[in-house]
BALOBA-1460 file (C-alpha; in Angstrom, 3 decimals):
// residues 113
<rec num="1" residu="m" x="0.000" y="0.000" z="0.000"/>
<rec num="2" residu="n" x="1.533" y="3.262" z="-1.102"/>
<rec num="3" residu="m" x="0.349" y="6.473" z="0.466"/>
<rec num="4" residu="s" x="1.031" y="9.987" z="-0.564"/>
<rec num="5" residu="n" x="2.568" y="12.307" z="1.989"/>
<rec num="6" residu="q" x="-0.808" y="13.998" z="2.418"/>
<rec num="7" residu="e" x="-2.621" y="10.658" z="2.936"/>
<rec num="8" residu="l" x="-0.004" y="9.606" z="5.474"/>
<rec num="9" residu="s" x="-0.289" y="12.947" z="7.245"/>
<rec num="10" residu="d" x="-4.100" y="12.704" z="7.303"/>
<rec num="11" residu="t" x="-3.962" y="9.118" z="8.601"/>
<rec num="12" residu="l" x="-1.492" y="10.039" z="11.353"/>
<rec num="13" residu="d" x="-3.591" y="13.056" z="12.344"/>
<rec num="14" residu="d" x="-6.660" y="10.817" z="12.561"/>
<rec num="15" residu="v" x="-4.904" y="8.136" z="14.634"/>
<rec num="16" residu="i" x="-3.265" y="10.665" z="16.964"/>
<rec num="17" residu="n" x="-6.409" y="12.704" z="17.492"/>
<rec num="18" residu="n" x="-8.725" y="9.725" z="17.994"/>
<rec num="19" residu="t" x="-6.615" y="7.340" z="20.066"/>
<rec num="20" residu="k" x="-7.525" y="7.302" z="23.727"/>
<rec num="21" residu="i" x="-4.498" y="7.494" z="25.989"/>
<rec num="22" residu="f" x="-4.546" y="6.539" z="29.637"/>
<rec num="23" residu="d" x="-1.461" y="7.523" z="31.584"/>
<rec num="24" residu="i" x="-1.127" y="6.262" z="35.135"/>
<rec num="25" residu="h" x="1.364" y="7.986" z="37.372"/>
<rec num="26" residu="t" x="1.340" y="5.756" z="40.432"/>
<rec num="27" residu="h" x="3.066" y="8.353" z="42.571"/>
<rec num="28" residu="l" x="-0.066" y="10.485" z="42.208"/>
<rec num="29" residu="f" x="-2.487" y="7.924" z="43.598"/>
<rec num="30" residu="p" x="-4.266" y="8.853" z="46.832"/>
<rec num="31" residu="s" x="-3.480" y="6.916" z="50.005"/>
<rec num="32" residu="a" x="-6.673" y="4.879" z="49.558"/>
<rec num="33" residu="f" x="-4.816" y="2.972" z="46.830"/>
<rec num="34" residu="k" x="-2.595" y="1.473" z="49.561"/>
<rec num="35" residu="s" x="0.396" y="-0.232" z="47.893"/>
<rec num="36" residu="h" x="0.176" y="2.043" z="44.842"/>
<rec num="37" residu="s" x="0.564" y="5.183" z="46.927"/>
<rec num="38" residu="l" x="3.889" y="6.276" z="48.339"/>
<rec num="39" residu="s" x="4.537" y="8.955" z="50.922"/>
<rec num="40" residu="g" x="7.341" y="10.289" z="53.056"/>
<rec num="41" residu="f" x="10.646" y="11.978" z="52.391"/>
<rec num="42" residu="v" x="12.531" y="8.809" z="51.460"/>
<rec num="43" residu="n" x="9.988" y="8.018" z="48.740"/>
<rec num="44" residu="l" x="10.019" y="11.625" z="47.597"/>
<rec num="45" residu="l" x="13.780" y="11.450" z="47.089"/>
<rec num="46" residu="n" x="13.581" y="8.041" z="45.392"/>
<rec num="47" residu="y" x="11.446" y="9.520" z="42.625"/>
<rec num="48" residu="h" x="12.448" y="8.076" z="39.244"/>
<rec num="49" residu="y" x="13.426" y="11.461" z="37.770"/>
<rec num="50" residu="l" x="15.837" y="12.053" z="40.651"/>
<rec num="51" residu="i" x="17.282" y="8.555" z="40.239"/>
<rec num="52" residu="a" x="17.871" y="9.203" z="36.534"/>
<rec num="53" residu="e" x="19.476" y="12.546" z="37.345"/>
<rec num="54" residu="l" x="21.722" y="10.952" z="39.954"/>
<rec num="55" residu="l" x="22.851" y="8.158" z="37.649"/>
<rec num="56" residu="t" x="23.543" y="10.694" z="34.900"/>
<rec num="57" residu="n" x="25.508" y="13.145" z="37.056"/>
<rec num="58" residu="a" x="27.162" y="11.217" z="39.861"/>
<rec num="59" residu="n" x="29.943" y="8.690" z="39.798"/>
<rec num="60" residu="i" x="27.845" y="5.669" z="40.800"/>
<rec num="61" residu="s" x="26.768" y="2.713" z="38.743"/>
<rec num="62" residu="a" x="23.138" y="1.686" z="38.460"/>
<rec num="63" residu="k" x="24.089" y="-1.727" z="39.848"/>
<rec num="64" residu="k" x="25.624" y="-0.170" z="42.976"/>
<rec num="65" residu="f" x="22.716" y="2.259" z="43.403"/>
<rec num="66" residu="y" x="20.045" y="-0.439" z="43.137"/>
<rec num="67" residu="s" x="21.894" y="-2.632" z="45.615"/>
<rec num="68" residu="l" x="21.213" y="-0.016" z="48.318"/>
<rec num="69" residu="d" x="18.120" y="0.000" z="50.509"/>
<rec num="70" residu="d" x="15.623" y="2.845" z="50.050"/>
<rec num="71" residu="v" x="16.988" y="4.956" z="52.906"/>
<rec num="72" residu="n" x="20.550" y="4.803" z="51.586"/>
<rec num="73" residu="k" x="19.351" y="5.520" z="48.054"/>
<rec num="74" residu="a" x="17.585" y="8.615" z="49.380"/>
<rec num="75" residu="k" x="20.667" y="9.673" z="51.350"/>
<rec num="76" residu="l" x="22.832" y="9.359" z="48.255"/>
<rec num="77" residu="i" x="20.369" y="11.345" z="46.139"/>
<rec num="78" residu="w" x="20.172" y="14.073" z="48.779"/>
<rec num="79" residu="e" x="23.937" y="14.269" z="49.096"/>
<rec num="80" residu="e" x="24.697" y="14.266" z="45.366"/>
<rec num="81" residu="l" x="21.826" y="16.340" z="43.997"/>
<rec num="82" residu="f" x="21.112" y="18.737" z="46.850"/>
<rec num="83" residu="q" x="24.309" y="19.105" z="48.852"/>
<rec num="84" residu="n" x="27.055" y="18.631" z="46.255"/>
<rec num="85" residu="r" x="25.253" y="20.468" z="43.453"/>
<rec num="86" residu="t" x="22.857" y="23.336" z="43.071"/>
<rec num="87" residu="p" x="19.426" y="21.675" z="42.773"/>
<rec num="88" residu="i" x="18.120" y="23.270" z="39.576"/>
<rec num="89" residu="s" x="16.226" y="20.481" z="37.799"/>
<rec num="90" residu="e" x="12.436" y="20.457" z="37.894"/>
<rec num="91" residu="a" x="12.517" y="17.270" z="39.966"/>
<rec num="92" residu="c" x="14.878" y="18.832" z="42.529"/>
<rec num="93" residu="k" x="12.861" y="22.035" z="42.614"/>
<rec num="94" residu="g" x="9.758" y="19.935" z="43.303"/>
<rec num="95" residu="v" x="11.408" y="18.378" z="46.374"/>
<rec num="96" residu="l" x="12.456" y="21.799" z="47.650"/>
<rec num="97" residu="t" x="8.944" y="23.134" z="47.070"/>
<rec num="98" residu="v" x="7.447" y="20.303" z="49.138"/>
<rec num="99" residu="l" x="9.908" y="21.003" z="51.953"/>
<rec num="100" residu="q" x="9.192" y="24.724" z="51.767"/>
<rec num="101" residu="k" x="5.412" y="24.175" z="51.839"/>
<rec num="102" residu="l" x="5.869" y="21.961" z="54.914"/>
<rec num="103" residu="d" x="8.008" y="24.701" z="56.465"/>
<rec num="104" residu="i" x="11.040" y="22.399" z="56.708"/>
<rec num="105" residu="n" x="14.417" y="24.124" z="56.665"/>
<rec num="106" residu="y" x="16.323" y="22.107" z="54.088"/>
<rec num="107" residu="n" x="19.556" y="23.990" z="54.721"/>
<rec num="108" residu="n" x="20.082" y="21.950" z="57.899"/>
<rec num="109" residu="k" x="21.641" y="18.954" z="56.095"/>
<rec num="110" residu="l" x="18.603" y="16.685" z="56.072"/>
<rec num="111" residu="l" x="19.312" y="12.957" z="56.208"/>
<rec num="112" residu="k" x="22.608" y="13.531" z="57.937"/>
<rec num="113" residu="n" x="23.550" y="10.641" z="60.214"/>
């Protein structure tokens, strides 16, 4: 089947504009969803965008990172992305916004042992 550029464009427009998309972001589920809902600072720091940012910017392998428990993953993310660098990504700014809204002073070296 050969299509002209216009036919292909029209077909793609039709498919794109008429395909129903359902996007589930599990981190946005309310607490009533039990195991699909996460809360707390450790889970906030273990957000997948922050993990990707850490693995892109810090000298740690994915294998080493994923061998850590959740608390140590969060500690590493906090140290690398918030203490060792200026937190400028949208994901980092989101964490700082949550802390600010909860009136938590994040300049006091959170997660320090």
